MARNU-719328 format. One record per residue: residue in three letters; x, y, z of N, C-alpha, C in turn. Coordinates in pm, whole numbers, plus 32768, in hexadecimal, padded with zeros to 4 digits. Example, Ala and Ser with C-alpha at 12.3 -4.5 7.8 and 13.67 -1.06 7.14 Angstrom:
ALA85277DC7830C84CE7E3E830C85287EB6830CSER85057F1F82C485577F9682CA850A80038313
end
This chain:
MET50CE276A088D50C526F9087550F526C607E1ASN5151265D07EA51AF2642076C514725D10708SER513825DF069A50EC25AC06485146252F05D4PHE512524A905BD516A24580584510E24020519ASN513F241804B4511023D7043551262326045ALEU50A322ED044C50B1225004575100221103E8SER50F3224C03745148220F030D51E72210031DASP520A2269039C52AC2285038852D42241040CILE527921FD045952AF21C204D152B5212404CBLYS532F20FC04E45341205E04DF53042019054EGLU52D51F8904FE52891F43057852CB1F2D05EEASN52881F2D065652E81EF906FF533D1F64072ASER53051FE2070253572070072F5316207D07A1TYR535820D8080C532820F3087C5328218D0894PHE52DE21D808E052CD226208FC52CA227E098ATHR533822F2099A5354231E0A3452E1233F0A86ASP528423610A4C51ED238F0A97517523480A51GLU511923570A90508423140A515076234809BCVAL502E22F6098D502D230C08E64F7F231708E4VAL4F5A236C08954EB6239A088A4E9923A607F2ILE4E2923A007DE4DD1239807584D742401077CASP4D4E2462071C4D0D24E607304D1925270790LYS4D94251C07C24DC1258D08244D9F257808BEASN4D5324FF08B74D0124F509544CEC24660961PHE4CDC240509024CD6237909374D5B232D092DVAL4D79230309964DFA22B709D34DF8223E0974LEU4E76223D09264E7D21B708D74ED921530922LEU4F452185093C4FC6213209844FED219B0A09SER5010213C0A6F504F21610AD350F1218D0A9FASN514021D40B0451B521D70AD85205214D0AE9SER525A212B0A6E52C620B80A73526A203D0A5ETHR51D520500A2951BC1FE809D351B51FEF0941PRO51DA1F7E092152091F78088A51931F910824LEU518D1FDF07BC51471FF3075751521F6806DBTHR50F41EF706FA510D1EA5069B50FA1E9F0619LYS50FA1E4005C851041E47053850551E400529SER50081DD705764F7D1DCD05674F321E550595MET4F711EA605FD4F201F2406294F311F8205BEILE4FB11F9105834FBB1FE805104F521FE8048FLYS4F5D1F5704624EF51F3C040D4E6A1F580425ALA4E4E1F3E04A74DBE1F6D04CE4D9A1FF204BBLEU4E14205305064DF720CA05114DE021270472LEU4E2F20D5042E4E2020EF038A4DA820DB035CASP4D732076036A4CD4204D03394C8B2078037DTRP4C9420CD03FA4C1C2109041C4C4821870407ASP4C9421B603A44CC22227035B4CF2229A03C1PHE4D4C226404204D9922CE04734E2122BA044DLYS4E47231904144EDA232A03D14F2D23890435THR4F0123B8048D4F5E241F04F64F5923DC0593ILE4FB823CB05C94FA123BF06624FE0244306B6TYR4FCE24450739500924A20773504B2495080DSER50BD24CD082650DA24B0089D5151252B08D1ASN5141254D095751A1259109895240257A0982GLY523B24E9095052C524A109635305249708EFHIS536E243508F053B2241D086B53C8239B0855ILE53DB236507D353F022DA07C2546D22C207E1ARG5472223B083A54EE220D08575533219F0807GLY54D7217E07935533211F074954E020940735ASN5501205706DD54D31FDB06BB55211F5F0733THR54A41F0A075F54C41EAE07EA54D61E1B07AEASN55011E10071E550F1D8E071155A51D5B073CTHR55B71D3C07B8561F1D5207EC562D1CAA0807SER56AC1C6A082656A61BEC083F56861BD208D1PHE565F1B5D08DB562F1B24097656AB1B5B09D8VAL56771BC00A2856F11BD80A9556FF1B710ADAHIS57691B470B0257851AE60B65581C1B0B0BC5VAL58071AD50C2458841B070C9658A41A810CDAALA58D31A230CA7590419980CF0595B198D0D46ALA595B191C0D8E59BD190C0DF25A3618DB0DB2SER5A2418850D335A9C18520D055AB218610C61LYS5B40186F0C4D5B2C18A10BB65AFF18530B48ASP5B2017D10B6C5B0117610B015A6617600AE4VAL5A0D17600B5F597317610B43593D17E20B18SER5987185E0B52595218D00B02596618E50A7BASP59DF18AB0A4E5A05189409B559A81855097BGLU596D17D109C25909178A0971586D17D70966PHE5848182509DC57D8186109E957D318E209D9ASN581C1930097A580C19C1098E57D81A1A092BASP577019D00900570B1A1408AB567019BB08AEGLU561019F6089E55931998089D559119370854LYS55BF196907CF559F18E007805601186D07AELYS5686187E07D156D9180E0804568417CB086CVAL564A182A08CE560C17D5092255A517970919HIS553817A008BC54E41769089F551216ED0825SER556C16FC07CA55881691078255D8163F07C6ALA562616520844567115EA088855F7158F08CEVAL559715BC08EA553B156A091654EF151F08B7GLU54EF156E0830549214F807E05508148307ACASP557C14A707A755E11456078455EC13D207C3VAL55B713C8084A55C01349088D552C131B08ACLYS54DC131E0860545B12F608525457125D082DPHE54CC124707CE54B611A9078D5553117707B4ASP5541110B07B355D110B107C056171084075BGLU568F104C075B56C3100506D656670FB40667ASN55FC0F6606AD559E0F2F067B55360F73063EGLY55340FFF065754B8103F0622544C10580674HIS5459101D06FF53FB1005076E53EF107607CCGLN538E108D07F25397110C086F53F810E908EDASN544A1126091C547F11140975548B11520A0CGLU542E11340A5D53D911880AB9545F11B20B2CTYR54B411690B445519116F0B98557711E60B55SER55A811D80AE155F612530AB755B412C40AA5ARG552E12C90A8754D213340A7C54BF13990AF2PHE54BE13340B6754AE13610BFA551513A90C18SER559B135D0BFC562613A90C26563214220BFBTHR560714310B6D563D14AF0B3055B9150D0B67VAL555C15000B7654FE15580B98551715990C2CLYS555715400C65557115520D14560615B10CEDLYS565C15A50C9D56BE15DA0C72569A16810C55VAL5645167E0BFC560916EC0BE055DD17510C5ETYR558717090CA0554717410D0155B117730D60ASP562217310D83568817670DD556A717FD0DAFGLU56BD17F70D1356E718600CE256A618E10CE5TYR561118C50CFC55B9193D0D1055CA195C0DB2LEU55DB18FC0E02560C190D0E9D5666196A0EAFSER56F9195C0E3C575319A80E5057351A2C0E29TYR56F41A2F0DBC56CF1AC60D8D56831B1F0E03ILE562C1AC10E5055E41B150EB156471B380F22ASN56811ADE0F5056EB1AFB0FAB57661B7E0F81ASN57671B780F1357C21BF70ED957691C7C0EEDVAL57131C880EDD56991CD00ED3569E1D1A0F64PHE567A1CB80FCC56821CE0105057181D211063LYS57761CBF105257F81D04107D58281D5C1034THR58041DA70FC2581C1E140F7D57D81E6F0FC9TYR57601E64100C57211EE21055574F1ED310CCALA578A1E86111757B21E8711A0582B1EDB11A2THR586E1EC4112B590C1F19112D59061F8A10D3LYS58A91F74107458BA20081025582E204D1024LYS57E52029105A575D20591064571F20780FE4GLU572C20220F77570320320F0256AC1FAF0EC1LEU56461FD90E7855DE1F7E0E5555F01F880DBDASN55D81F470D6455E51F5C0CCF554B1F040C9BTYR54DB1F810C8254561F330C5A545D1EFF0BE7LEU54A81F360B7C54B71F040AF654EE1E700AEEGLU554E1E550B3D558C1DE50B3B55341D790B96LEU54E41D9C0C0154911D5D0C2F54201D280BD2ASN53DF1D850B8A538F1D770B2053BC1CFD0AB4GLU54271D090A7B54331CB60A2E54541C150A7ETHR548A1C090ADD54A41B920B1E54111B600B3AVAL539A1BA70B7C53331B650B9A52EB1B360B30LYS52F91B7F0A9352BE1B5E0A3053041AD209EBSER53781ABD0A1753A81A2D0A00539A19DB0A73LEU53741A010AFA535A19AF0B5752C719660B28ILE526819D20B0251D519970AE351F0192C0A78GLN522919410A0E523B18CC09A8526E185E09F5PHE52B818620A3C530917FD0A82529D179F0AC8VAL524D17FA0B1C51E717A40B5C517B17630B17LYS515D17B80AA850E217770A50512616EF0A1DSER519816F209FF51CF166D09A451F716070A1AASN521316260A8D525015D10ACB51FA15A20B59LYS517915EB0B65513815CC0BF35139154A0C2CARG514614E60BF1513D14700C3351AB141E0C71TYR522D14750C50528B14630C6F52CB14BF0CE6ILE52AF153D0CD352D115AC0D17527815880DA0LEU520515690D9E51CA15300E2951F514CE0E6CARG521D148C0E44527713F70E71530D14280ECEILE532114B30EA953AB14ED0EEA538215100F7FGLN53BA14CF0FE153A414E3107853FA154F109EPRO53B815A510F853FF160F1138546F15CD11AEPRO54EF161211B8554315E3121F550F15AA1299THR554E153D12BF55131501135D553B153213AFGLU559C158E13AF55D815C01425557A1653143EALA5552163614B754FE16BB14E4555A173A14DFHIS55D1172E150C5637179B1524567F17C714B7ASP5642179A1443568F17CE13CA5683185513CFLYS56F5188B13C75719191B13CE56C7195C1358ASN56CA191312BE56871962125755F3193D124DPHE55A1192D12C15513190012C154D119641272LEU54F11A0C128354C11A74122E54BF1A4E118DILE55271A1C117955311A0610DC54E6199510A1ASN54DE193310F9548C18B810E0540B18D610F1HIS53D4192B1140533F195511605314199B10D8ALA538619F210A1536C1A41104753401A080FD6MET539819C00F9F538C196D0F38532918FD0F37ARG52FB18B60F79529018610F9951F618C50FB3THR51F319230FDD518B196F0FEF517819B80F69THR51F319CD0F0E51C11A230E9E5196198F0E35VAL51A219100E34518A18AD0DEB510B18A40E07PHE50E918980E84503B187B0EA4500918FD0E7DALA502119650E6C4FDE19DA0E624FC119C20DABILE503019B40D67503C19AB0CE34FD119380CB6LEU4FC718D20CEC4F7118670CE74EDB18950D04ILE4EC018E00D5A4E2B19050D7A4E0919860D09ALA4E6019BA0CF94E491A170C7C4E2319D40BEDILE4E7519780BE84E6E193D0B5F4DD218E70B50GLN4DB618C50BBD4D2118920BDA4CC818E90BC4MET4CE319650BF04C7019D30BFA4C871A2D0B70HIS4CCC19E00B194CE71A430AAB4D0C1AB00A78TYR4D6A1ADD0AD84DAC1B420AE54DFB1B760A6BPRO4DEF1BF30A314E321C0909BF4ECD1C1009E9GLN4F361BED09894FBD1C0409904FF11C7009E5GLU4FDE1CCD09AD4FEF1D6609F94FF51D6E0A93GLN4F711D4E0ADA4F261D320B584F781CBC0B95MET4FAB1C490B3C4FCC1BDA0B9F50761C030BA7ILE50B41C4B0B5351201C800B6F513A1CED0BF6GLU50C71D3C0C0B50CD1D8C0C6750BB1D3B0CE6LEU50791CDA0CD650621C8E0D4450EB1C390D67GLY51141C0E0D0F518E1BBD0D55520A1C010D56VAL52131C8A0D5152651CE90D8052331D170E13ALA51C21CFF0E2E51911D340EB0519F1CA80F0BGLY51971C380EC251BB1BBD0F1852311BC60F36ILE52A61BCD0EF2532E1BE50F1953521C3A0F76LEU531E1CB40F7C53501D130FD152DF1D1E1043HIS52851CEE107152171CFA10C252541CD81158GLU52CE1C9C117A53171CA211DE53901CF211D7ILE53A31D4A118C542B1D96118954381DE61218GLY53DA1E03123F53DD1E7312B354141E2C1334MET54061DA91326543A1D5C13A954ED1D77139DILE55161D83134955B21D87136655DC1E151398ARG55591E78139A557B1EF013FE556B1ED0149BLEU55371E5914C355421E1C154655C01DFB1567PRO55DB1DDD15FB56511DA3161C56341D091600PRO56821CC015D556781C3A15C356621BDA162EGLN56991C1616BF56711BB8172055D21BA6173AILE55941C04170854FB1C17172154C51BB216BFTYR54CA1BAE162154991B3D15DD54DD1ABD15DFLEU553E1AB615FF55AF1A39160A55CA19F7169BTHR553319FC16F6555719BE176E54CD1967176CASP54FA18E917CE549918AE17FF544718C31885ARG547C191F18C75462194A194E53D019981938LYS53961994199F531C19FA199D53381A7919B5LEU52F11AC7193552FE1B54192952D01BB0199CTHR53171C1919BE529D1C6D19F152511CB819C0GLN51DF1CF819FF518D1D4F199F51B21DB8193FTHR522B1DFD197B52681E5D192E52A31E2F18C2GLU530C1DBC18C953231D70184F52AF1D3F1806LYS524D1D1C181A51D21CF317CF51AF1D551786ASN51A01DD517BA51771E41178351D81E8416F2GLU525B1E6C172952B01E9E16D452AC1E26163CILE52AD1DA1165A52891D4315E352061D5F15A7ALA518F1DA715D9511F1DB915A4512A1E48154CASN519C1E80155E51981EEF152451F91EF6148BHIS52181E64146A526D1E4F13F352361E631380PRO519D1E50137551501E7212E5515F1F1A12CBLYS51781F5A1343517B2005132B51E820131306LEU526D1FD4134052E91FC3131353001FBC127CSER52CC1F46125052CD1F2511E952891F7F116DPHE52241FA1119251D920021158522E209B112DGLU527620D311A452C3211E119C53392120113EILE536F20BE114D53CA209E110B53C720911057LEU534420691029531E205D0F9552FE20EB0F76LYS52AC214A0FEF528221B00FCC5306221F0FA8GLU538321F90FE853FE225F0FEA5439223D0F4BHIS541221D00F28544321A20E9553F421B10E2FASN538721DC0E4B531821F60DEE52C321810D97PHE52CD211F0DE1527020AC0DA051DB20CC0D88PRO519220990D3450F720A90D1450CB209F0D85GLN504D21030DAC4FEC20F60E234FE420910E42LEU4FAB202B0DE74F6A1FAC0DE64FAD1F5A0E3EILE50391F4D0E1950991F030E5750AE1F110EEFGLN50B31F980EF750F31FE20F6A504C1FB40FD9LEU4FF31FDB0F9D4F581F9C0FE84F811F001025GLY4F721ECB0FBB4F741E3B0FD94FEF1DFF1037VAL50501E40104050A91E23109C509A1E601128LEU50591ED2113150261F0F11A74FB71EC211E2GLU4F651E7E11984EDC1E4611C54EE41DB211CBHIS4F6B1D6911B34F4D1CD911A14F361C811226HIS4F2A1CD9128D4F031C9913024E8F1CD11344GLU4E491D1212E64DBE1D3713064D501CAC12FCLYS4CD61CCC13504C9D1C5D13464BEF1C97132EGLU4BC01C2F12C64B2E1C4D12BC4AF31C701304ASN4AF11C6E13954A911C5B14144AC31CE81462GLY4B4F1D3514184B651DA814684BB01DA914DCLYS4BE41D0C14F54C3A1CFE15574CD11D081523GLY4CF21CFD14C14D841D0D149D4DD41DB614A8TYR4E4C1DA014774E921E0514934EE81E361421PRO4F191EB114224F281F1914934E9D1F781494LEU4E491F6314294DDA1FCF14224D5A1F8E143ELYS4D3D1F2C14624CC41EE414984C571EF11429LEU4C7A1EF013AB4C221F0A13344BA91E7B1324LEU4B3F1EB613104AD61E4A12E24AE21E23125AGLY4AB21D9812204AB51D6911BC4AAC1DC71122PRO4A4C1E1511334A3A1E6D10B84AAC1EE8109CLYS4AFB1F03110A4B461F4C110E4BEE1F241103ILE4BDF1EBC10EB4C791E7210EF4C761E411045THR4CFE1E8D101E4D271E6B0F7C4D361DDD0F57PRO4CFC1DC30EDD4CFC1D330E9F4D7F1CF10EA7TYR4DFF1D360EA74E921CFF0E9C4E7C1CCE0F37ALA4E7D1D190F944E7B1CFA10264E341C851047LYS4DD71C6C101A4D511C0610404D9F1B9A1006ILE4DDE1B850F9D4E311B200F674E8A1AF90FA9LEU4EE41B510FEE4F5B1B45102D4F431B1310AFALA4ED11B4010DC4E931B18116A4E9E1A7D115EVAL4E571A4A11124E4F19C310FA4ECE197410FBALA4F1019BA10704F77196F10484FEA196610C6CYS500219D01101505B19FA118D5037199911F5SER4FAF199712144F8D194012804F9718A51262TYR4F6D186C11F74F9117ED11D2501C17BA11CCGLU506D180E11A550FE17F111A3513417EF1230ALA5117184C1275513A18561308510317DC135AILE509817A8133A504E172B1376509A16A51356THR50BF16B512D35116164312BD519C163112B2ALA51D9168C12ED526916851306528D16A1137EPRO5323166413BC532B167F1458536717111462ARG533F171C14EF537B17C2150753B51797159ATYR53E9181415DE542C17FC164E53D117D116B4TYR5369181616A552F0181117295282177716EELYS52961730168B524216E5168752661655161FASP52421602161F523F15A315C451F015B61539GLU5203158E14CA51C0159E145F5155152D1463LYS50E8154D1411507D14F013FA508714AF1385THR504A14371351505F141B12C74FFE1470127FVAL5024147012044FE214B4117A4F58149F1184PHE4F27141811B94E97140511CD4E64143F1238ASP4EAE141F12C84E7C1479131A4E701527130FGLY4EC2155512C24EC115E312964E471610123EMET4E2615B211E34DC615A9118F4D2E15BA11CCVAL4D1A1555124B4CB6153A127D4C9C15BC12C7GLU4CFB15DB13194CF1165F13754CD316D5131CLEU4D03170212C14CCD176D126B4C4217491243ILE4C1016E5121D4B9616C611E54B3616EB1269LYS4B5616CF12CA4AF516D313494AF117541344ASN4B4117B3133A4B58184B133A4AFE188013AAGLU4B291855140B4B01189414A14AF7190A14B1ASN4A7A194414EE4A6919E114F64A661A2B1467GLY4A5519D314024A4D1A10137A4AC41A7A135BGLN4B521A4F13634BB41A9913714BD81AB812D4TYR4BB21A5A12884BE81A6312004B7E1A73118CASP4BA51A98111D4B501AB0109D4B1F1A1B108FPRO4AA619F7107E4A88195810634AA919440FD3MET4AA319AE0F774ABC198D0ED74B7319A10EE1VAL4BAA19B60F274C3619A40F2B4C5D190B0F57ILE4C3318FC0FBE4C2D18850FF54C1618130FA1LYS4BA818100F5E4B4D17B30EFF4BD4179D0E68SER4C13182F0E464C7218140DD44D0017CF0E0ALEU4D2E17D60E994D9517960EB04D7816F80EB5LEU4CEC16D70EED4CBE16530ED04CC0160F0E4ELEU4C7416690E164C6116130D724CEC16350D44SER4D60166F0D4F4DE416670D1A4E2E15FB0D5BILE4E2615CE0DD14E83157C0DEB4E4E15120E27SER4DB114F40E374D72148B0E664D5B14860EF4PHE4CE514490F2E4CD2143F0FCD4D3813E31013TYR4D6D13710FAE4DE313340FDE4E5313750F8EPRO4E9D13E50FBE4EF1141C0F764F7513E10F3BILE4F8413FA0ECE4FF913D00E7F507913D10EDDGLY50B5135B0ED7513E134F0F21510913060FC5ALA509712F50FEE507212AE1045507012181035TYR509D11A710B450AD11231086503210E510E7VAL4FFA108F108F4F6E104D10B04F790FBA10A3PHE4F0D0F7D10FA4EF60EFD10EC4E8C0EF110A1LEU4E680E9310434E080E670FFB4DA50E07102EASN4D3C0E0910114CCA0DB110494CFE0D32102CASN4D6F0D040FCD4D900C8E0FCF4E010C6A1018GLY4E210CBA10674E9E0CB410AC4F2B0CCD1083LYS4F2D0D07100F4FB00D3E0FC34FD80DD10FF6LEU504C0DC30FEA50720E6F1007508F0EAE0F96ALA50520F350F8B50670F810F09509E101B0F41GLN50C010620EC850B410F00F02507111430E80VAL503411B10EB44FD011CC0E4C5026123A0DFESER5012120A0D80506512650D0B501B12C60CBEASP4FAC12D30CCD4F6E13510C6E4ED713480C9CALA4E9913D20C6B4E0513C20CB94DDB13B10C3BASN4D4C13890C654CD8135F0C044C6613D40C02PRO4C70141A0B784C3214860B734BA314700B7EGLU4B6713D00B724AF013C60B694AB613A40BF9SER4B1D138D0C504AEA134D0CD34B5B13610D4CPRO4B7E13CA0D7F4BC114010DE74C0013980E37LYS4B76132F0E674BA812D20EC54BE712430E9CHIS4BE512480E024C1F11D00DC34C9911F70D59PRO4D0512160DA94D6A12420D584DB511BD0D0APHE4E1011DD0CC14E8B119B0C744EDC116F0CD9VAL4F1510C70CF34F6110B80D534FE4106B0D14GLN504510600D5C50BA10030D0E50C70FA30D81LEU50BF0F0F0D4850CF0EAC0D8F51740E940DB1LEU51790EAC0E55521A0EA70E6B52630E120E6ETHR51FB0DB90E5552500D1E0E6452410CDE0DDDGLU51F30D0F0D7C51DF0CFB0CDE521E0D5C0C6CLYS526D0D1B0C1752A00D800B9F527C0D2C0B1BASP52740D850AC9523B0D5D0A4852B20D2609DBGLU52AF0D0F096B531F0CD7091453830D59091CASN53640DC3091F53EB0E2308F9541D0E5B0989GLY54100E040A15543D0E140A77540C0E870AC5ASN53B80ECB0A9A53710F310AF552D50EF60B42PHE52D00F340BB252700EF80C1951DC0EEF0BC9LYS51900E980BC351120E930B9450A20F0B0BB1THR50620F410B64501B0FAB0B894F800F7D0B68ILE4F3A0FB30BC84E990F910BB14E4D0FF30C09LYS4DC910010BC64D74105D0BE84D31100C0C4BTHR4D1510650CD84CB510180D1B4C3810320D06SER4BB80FF00D3D4B37101E0D114AD90FD50D95GLU4A530FFA0DA94A0A0FE20E0449F20F550DFDASN49F20F020D9349B90E780D8F4A380E1D0D77GLY4AAD0E750D524B1E0DF80D404B970E2D0D9BLEU4C1F0E200D6C4C7F0E400DEE4C610EC60E1ELYS4C5B0EF60EB24C600F640EC44C9C0F750F56ILE4C9E0FEB0F874D1B0FFA0FE24CD20FD2107CTYR4D140F7210B84CCF0F5311474CF80FB711B6ARG4D740FDA11C34DAB103F12104E30108511E0VAL4E4D10EC122A4ED2114011F34F3311091288LEU4F9710EE1255500C10BC12D1503F11241313SER505D1129137B5096118F13D25137118F1394LYS5164120613CD51F81220139A524711B713D8LYS522A11871441529211151471527610971417GLU520A107013FB51DA0FFA13C0520F0FFC132BALA5217107013085244107A126752D610731279SER531F10C512C553C310A612DF53CF101B12F6ASP539D0FD6135A53C40F63137553A50EE5130AILE534F0EF3129F53290E95124853710EBC11D0LEU539C0F47119F53F10F6F114454790F38115DALA549C0F3111EF55270F17120655430E8B1208SER54D60E3B122554C80DA011FE54D30D671165LEU548D0DCD110C54800D94108954E60DB01052SER554C0E10108155E00E3F1055561D0DE31068GLN56210D9410E556800D3810F856700CBF10C3THR55D80CB8109C55AE0C36104556010C320FAEGLU55F40CB40F7A56420CB20EE856BC0CA60EF7ASN570E0CEB0F5B57950CDE0F7257C80C490F75
end
């Protein structure tokens, strides 16, 4: 086993194999960065040497890895600092006031950049059988910050309305990862674990591309044989990550993301205590995304109905703590939902209220402030509160009517 002096190691370096201290206590999995704070803590604890059968892969202070569909966009957002500074740049209009529309538009643009990156990850694996863990690590790191800074805008971005969208796997991977990150933030996950969870979120369905597309891109009733093939995709995803030496916790999160607390999931029918934490989070995030997005075989439910379905937790399928974390993060009336208030006014849920999941912040869609932004208010039990959530058709018809009125 090789020994390394901590004082000689640059922050954010990776190793090609596990890193241990005292030659038996595992400190890091392979490809997990040795951060500045970790080095300082080890030195403070009087650990001057670490050990590994691998070697140092070098400092990872690389730029945000970006694969974009168009050159002008990729030039603008080709590293983490540019992505986030671009979002910050549109917080205020020429009068020094916050411009909500501009901010949302830029957040949507950056969001689409992450979608392009995920699409490239899947495409690269499909054509070259290659996955770059370090690149995924860096991208998820920037995605976490993006989600933290822009949650109330990101959650208003709607999935494609076309159920036959051939890129539904990419959209599903992105939205599932966003929900998983939000849950992990609420559960106070450390950064390193949140990154691993995010990588698992992006790749949890990658095994699907080993299946014939006519099976998972059809609205006809599947045969039992075809259903069995679909149910095998967690194993296929696990095998792909294992072949590429991803950390074991990421592999298991991907393998177990369809397991249920009651033991009736697949592929291993594990009971709750045996399911790994990443898988428990992905199970809720993946299910919520699937419920609230269109599929070939079903219409999507509203984000409110999706939340209600999860809260019911029929037959104890999901970890209640994970459901609660999602609820606290996006509220009982989820961000993006269109609602009628008890005074008859139309509004859109714009942010969660940490003090009360049932009384979120909303934007009044028929009233604007002096800066031209929709007025934002906090609902409450004794004041303005949500009367009911609009159906998808109601929201579409009313928004179309409002658009015509403005024009």
